[in-house]
C-alpha positions in Angstrom: 81.8 -118.7 221.1 81.3 -115.3 219.4 83.1 -112.4 221.0 82.0 -108.9 220.1 85.1 -106.9 219.2 83.5 -103.7 217.9 86.0 -100.9 218.6 89.0 -103.2 218.5 90.8 -101.2 215.8 90.2 -98.0 217.6 91.5 -99.6 220.8 94.7 -100.6 219.1 95.1 -97.2 217.6 94.6 -95.5 221.0 97.2 -97.7 222.7 99.8 -97.7 219.8 101.5 -94.5 221.0 102.3 -96.3 224.3 104.5 -98.7 222.5 108.2 -98.6 223.4 111.0 -100.7 222.1 112.4 -102.6 225.0 113.1 -106.1 226.2 109.4 -106.7 227.1 108.0 -105.5 223.8 110.6 -107.4 221.8 109.6 -110.6 223.6 105.9 -109.8 223.1 106.4 -109.6 219.4 108.0 -113.0 219.5 105.2 -114.6 221.5 102.1 -112.8 220.2 101.3 -113.6 216.5 99.2 -110.4 216.1 101.1 -107.0 216.3 98.0 -105.1 217.2 97.3 -107.5 220.1 100.9 -107.2 221.3 100.6 -103.4 221.3 97.3 -103.6 223.3 98.8 -106.0 225.8 101.8 -103.6 226.3 99.5 -100.6 226.4 97.3 -102.1 229.1 99.9 -104.0 231.2 103.3 -102.4 230.5 106.1 -104.2 232.4 103.6 -106.8 233.7 102.7 -107.9 230.2 104.8 -111.0 230.0 103.8 -112.2 233.5 100.1 -111.7 232.5 100.5 -113.9 229.4 101.5 -116.8 231.7 99.0 -116.1 234.5 95.8 -118.1 234.8 93.1 -115.4 234.2 89.7 -115.9 235.9 87.8 -114.2 233.0 89.4 -116.8 230.7 88.2 -119.7 232.8 91.6 -119.9 234.5 93.4 -120.4 231.2 96.6 -118.6 230.4 96.5 -116.0 227.6 99.7 -117.5 226.1 97.9 -120.8 225.6 95.0 -119.2 223.7 97.2 -117.3 221.2 97.7 -120.3 218.9 94.1 -120.3 217.6 91.9 -117.6 216.1 89.1 -118.1 218.6 91.7 -118.0 221.5 93.1 -114.7 220.2 89.5 -113.4 220.0 88.9 -114.3 223.6 92.1 -112.5 224.7 91.2 -109.4 222.7 87.7 -109.4 224.2 89.1 -109.6 227.7 91.5 -106.7 227.1 88.8 -104.6 225.3 86.1 -105.2 227.9 88.0 -105.2 231.2 89.2 -102.0 232.9 91.1 -104.0 235.6 94.5 -102.8 234.6 
């Protein structure tokens, strides 16, 4: 599946100032293999970020984001959901 990620770098740049060093972001850096993705997850979800990683997400066909992070295609899907969904 091809996920259009035009604007991803700008999205990361826009959310990067939200980054804070705390227990949640330290854990995100351990779990998420892409620092930009970790920053976007934090920027969108803040303290709910870790819970969201382990939640079954309807837009991901009830898959958990954490389970998708091990593959390039899975990470692309997670990025696409974050980039295209204003639900947070």
